[in-house]
C-alpha positions as CSV (number, residue, x, y, z in Angstrom):
1,M,27.7,9.5,11.9
2,T,26.4,7.8,8.4
3,D,27.7,4.7,8.8
4,T,25.1,2.3,10.2
5,T,27.5,-0.9,11.1
6,E,28.6,1.8,13.8
7,L,25.5,2.8,14.9
8,P,25.0,1.5,19.3
9,D,23.8,-2.3,20.1
10,E,20.6,0.0,21.7
11,V,19.9,1.7,18.2
12,A,20.8,-1.1,15.8
13,R,18.4,-2.9,18.5
14,E,15.9,-0.7,17.8
15,L,15.9,-1.3,13.8
16,D,15.4,-4.9,13.9
17,L,12.4,-4.3,15.3
18,L,11.5,-1.5,13.0
19,A,12.0,-3.5,10.4
20,K,9.5,-6.2,11.5
21,R,6.7,-4.2,11.6
22,Y,7.8,-2.7,8.2
23,R,7.7,-6.6,7.1
24,R,4.4,-7.2,8.6
25,A,3.3,-3.5,7.0
26,G,3.1,-4.8,3.5
27,G,2.2,-8.8,4.4
28,V,-1.4,-7.5,4.8
29,G,-1.6,-6.6,1.1
30,M,-0.6,-9.6,-0.6
31,Q,-3.3,-11.3,2.0
32,L,-5.7,-9.1,0.3
33,L,-4.4,-9.7,-3.3
34,N,-4.8,-12.7,-3.3
35,L,-8.6,-12.4,-1.9
36,I,-9.8,-10.1,-4.9
37,G,-7.9,-11.9,-7.0
38,G,-5.5,-9.7,-9.6
39,S,-3.0,-7.3,-9.5
40,A,-2.8,-3.7,-7.6
41,E,-2.5,-1.9,-11.0
42,G,-5.7,-3.9,-12.7
43,L,-8.2,-2.4,-9.9
44,I,-8.3,0.8,-10.6
45,E,-9.3,0.1,-14.2
46,R,-12.5,-1.8,-12.6
47,L,-13.4,1.5,-11.8
48,P,-16.1,3.7,-13.6
49,D,-14.0,6.7,-15.8
50,A,-16.1,9.2,-14.0
51,I,-15.2,7.8,-10.4
52,R,-11.6,7.9,-12.4
53,K,-11.7,10.9,-13.9
54,R,-12.2,12.9,-10.3
55,L,-10.4,10.4,-7.6
56,D,-8.1,13.6,-7.1
57,D,-10.4,15.9,-6.0
58,T,-11.9,13.5,-4.2
59,T,-9.5,12.4,-2.1
60,E,-8.5,15.5,-1.3
61,T,-11.9,16.5,-0.1
62,A,-12.2,14.1,1.7
63,L,-8.5,14.0,3.3
64,T,-9.4,17.4,4.5
65,V,-12.3,16.5,6.3
66,A,-10.7,13.7,7.4
67,M,-8.1,15.5,9.1
68,R,-10.7,18.0,10.6
69,A,-12.8,15.7,12.2
70,A,-10.1,14.1,12.9
71,H,-8.3,16.5,14.2
72,S,-11.7,17.9,16.5
73,S,-12.6,14.3,17.6
74,R,-9.2,14.3,20.3
75,R,-11.7,16.5,22.5
76,A,-14.0,14.9,22.5
77,V,-12.9,10.9,22.0
78,P,-9.8,9.1,23.4
79,D,-7.3,7.6,21.7
80,Q,-8.7,3.7,21.0
81,P,-6.7,0.0,21.4
82,D,-5.5,-0.8,18.1
83,W,-8.2,-4.1,18.5
84,L,-11.0,-1.5,18.3
85,N,-9.8,1.1,15.7
86,V,-9.3,-2.4,13.3
87,A,-12.6,-3.9,14.1
88,V,-14.3,-0.7,13.0
89,T,-12.6,-0.1,10.3
90,T,-13.6,-3.8,9.5
91,A,-17.4,-3.5,10.3
92,M,-17.0,-0.1,8.2
93,G,-15.7,-1.4,4.9
94,A,-18.5,-4.7,5.0
95,A,-21.1,-1.8,5.2
96,G,-19.7,-0.3,2.6
97,G,-19.1,-3.4,0.4
98,F,-22.5,-4.3,0.6
99,G,-24.0,-1.9,-1.2
100,G,-21.3,-1.4,-3.9
101,L,-20.3,1.4,-5.0
102,P,-22.5,4.2,-4.0
103,S,-22.1,3.1,0.0
104,A,-17.9,2.4,-1.1
105,M,-18.0,6.6,-1.4
106,A,-20.2,7.3,1.4
107,E,-17.7,5.5,3.6
108,L,-14.0,6.9,2.5
109,P,-14.4,9.9,4.2
110,V,-15.6,8.4,7.5
111,T,-12.8,5.5,7.4
112,T,-10.3,7.7,6.2
113,T,-11.1,9.9,9.4
114,V,-10.3,6.3,11.3
115,L,-7.3,6.3,9.4
116,L,-6.0,8.8,10.7
117,R,-7.1,8.9,14.0
118,T,-4.9,5.4,14.7
119,I,-2.0,7.2,13.2
120,Q,-2.4,10.4,15.8
121,G,-2.9,7.7,18.1
122,V,0.8,6.5,17.3
123,A,2.1,9.7,17.0
124,V,1.0,10.1,20.7
125,E,2.5,6.7,22.3
126,Y,6.1,7.8,20.3
127,G,5.8,11.1,22.5
128,F,4.7,13.6,20.1
129,D,2.2,16.3,20.0
130,P,-1.2,16.3,17.6
131,E,-1.4,20.1,18.0
132,A,1.5,20.8,16.4
133,E,1.6,21.1,12.9
134,N,4.9,18.9,12.3
135,V,3.2,16.4,14.1
136,Q,0.0,16.9,12.0
137,F,2.6,17.3,8.5
138,D,3.9,13.4,9.7
139,C,0.9,11.9,9.7
140,I,-1.1,12.9,6.1
141,R,3.3,12.0,5.1
142,V,2.1,8.4,6.7
143,F,-1.2,8.2,4.5
144,A,0.3,9.1,1.9
145,A,2.6,5.9,1.9
146,A,1.9,3.8,-1.2
147,G,-1.2,1.4,0.8
148,P,-0.9,-2.0,1.3
149,L,-1.4,-3.1,-2.6
150,G,1.5,-0.6,-2.9
151,A,4.4,-0.3,-5.8
152,G,6.4,-2.6,-2.5
153,E,9.8,-1.7,-0.5
154,G,11.3,0.6,-2.6
155,S,8.5,3.3,-2.6
156,D,7.8,3.0,1.1
157,L,11.2,3.0,2.0
158,A,11.6,6.3,-0.8
159,F,8.6,7.7,2.1
160,L,10.4,7.9,4.5
161,A,13.8,9.1,3.1
162,S,11.5,12.3,1.6
163,R,12.0,15.7,2.6
164,M,8.7,18.0,1.7
165,A,10.1,21.6,1.2
166,L,7.2,22.9,2.3
167,R,8.8,25.5,4.8
168,G,5.8,28.2,6.2
169,S,2.8,25.8,3.6
170,S,0.4,24.8,5.6
171,V,-1.4,21.6,6.3
172,Q,-4.1,22.0,3.9
173,T,-1.3,22.5,0.8
174,L,0.2,19.6,2.3
175,I,-2.9,17.5,1.7
176,A,-3.1,19.1,-2.3
177,K,0.2,18.0,-3.1
178,V,0.2,14.5,-1.6
179,A,-3.7,14.0,-3.0
180,P,-2.7,13.0,-6.8
181,R,-0.4,9.8,-4.4
182,L,-3.0,9.4,-2.4
183,A,-6.1,8.8,-4.8
184,T,-4.2,5.5,-6.0
185,V,-4.2,4.7,-2.3
186,L,-7.4,5.0,-1.8
187,G,-9.0,4.4,-5.6
188,Q,-7.4,0.6,-4.9
189,K,-9.5,0.5,-1.6
190,L,-12.7,1.5,-3.6
191,A,-12.0,-0.4,-6.6
192,A,-11.4,-3.8,-4.7
193,Q,-14.7,-2.9,-2.4
194,T,-16.4,-3.5,-5.2
195,V,-15.1,-6.6,-6.5
196,P,-18.1,-9.0,-8.4
197,V,-19.9,-11.6,-5.1
198,L,-17.4,-11.4,-2.5
199,G,-19.2,-7.9,-1.5
200,A,-18.5,-7.5,1.7
201,V,-15.7,-10.0,2.7
202,A,-14.2,-7.6,0.7
203,G,-14.8,-4.8,2.5
204,A,-13.9,-6.6,5.6
205,A,-10.6,-7.7,4.3
206,T,-9.5,-4.0,2.8
207,N,-10.2,-2.6,5.8
208,Y,-8.2,-4.7,7.5
209,A,-5.3,-4.0,5.7
210,Y,-5.6,-0.6,4.9
211,T,-5.9,0.0,8.9
212,S,-3.3,-3.2,9.8
213,Y,-1.0,-1.1,7.0
214,Y,-0.7,2.2,8.7
215,H,-1.2,1.3,11.9
216,E,2.2,-0.2,11.1
217,M,3.9,2.6,8.9
218,A,2.9,5.2,11.9
219,H,5.3,3.1,14.3
220,V,8.2,2.5,11.6
221,H,8.0,6.6,10.5
222,F,7.2,7.9,14.2
223,G,9.6,4.8,15.9
224,L,12.6,6.8,13.5
225,R,11.8,10.1,14.5
226,K,11.7,9.2,17.9
227,L,15.4,7.7,17.7
228,A,16.6,10.3,15.6
229,I,15.7,12.4,18.7
230,E,17.2,10.4,21.7
231,A,19.8,8.6,20.1
232,D,21.1,12.0,18.9
233,V,21.0,10.1,15.1
234,S,20.5,11.6,11.7
235,H,16.9,10.5,10.4
236,D,18.9,9.7,7.3
237,T,21.7,7.4,9.2
238,L,18.8,5.9,10.3
239,V,16.5,4.9,7.1
240,M,19.7,3.8,5.6
241,G,19.9,1.1,8.2
242,L,16.3,0.0,8.0
243,R,16.6,-0.1,4.3
244,E,19.9,-2.4,5.4
245,R,17.6,-4.8,7.2
246,V,14.6,-4.6,5.3
247,Q,16.7,-5.6,1.5
248,R,18.4,-8.6,3.9
249,R,17.3,-11.8,3.6
250,P,16.8,-14.2,5.7
251,L,19.9,-17.0,5.3
252,K,18.3,-20.5,4.8
253,K,18.9,-23.4,6.7
254,A,22.0,-25.9,4.5
255,E,20.8,-29.6,4.0
256,P,22.9,-31.5,5.0
257,A,24.6,-33.8,2.9
258,D,24.0,-37.2,2.0
259,G,24.6,-39.5,4.7
260,A,25.6,-36.9,7.2
261,P,23.9,-37.1,10.8
262,Q,20.5,-34.6,10.6
263,G,20.1,-34.7,14.3
């Protein structure tokens, strides 16, 4: 089945709900940009040259450490409610932003770990085993989406449709592959946390936006995976259906003609 107009009603309804989550994920980024001013593209330029030059290495290290910590912590700490994850990362963002770039750098791997745990928790909600390597791959892929300050619908929809050809590769290989893209995402986060004057407020808002974004994107990603299995519909067809819904704009109500009753 490739024609999305022939999807069963229950599948169409699930796609409608996932499209709402997708739009909600993008909304938090705009709120953050309005707070800190400027554009997503200009944020990276605020970082010192020395930091920008080693963003890829810093990101790969942070993600490697976070993946190990998130994976091992599952044995000791159960998944937390969504509101608590948001509260914890928001508080950490405030602390990171309060001390400027040095404290934001120190906070980065900790927040990265919590974000990965959040993504893993969503995978569990949909019945996937976070111990399975393919699910670990998916968690990293979710984290490598464009981010709340990313380029918009096109980049995230492309991420959902992508198939990374890494047969026989390790999680570490995948981390190395996605690190350059994720470096831009986390570089924007670091820069946003160092906005002059706002400090802790910008740090808290940044982590709130990132946690909310990845939580919603994880629901979209694993929701599509589960739907493909249960409805026996190809993943590509579902992504196509999601794209149509995301890009579809609601019709505006027509203005009443002059003299017409307005009810």
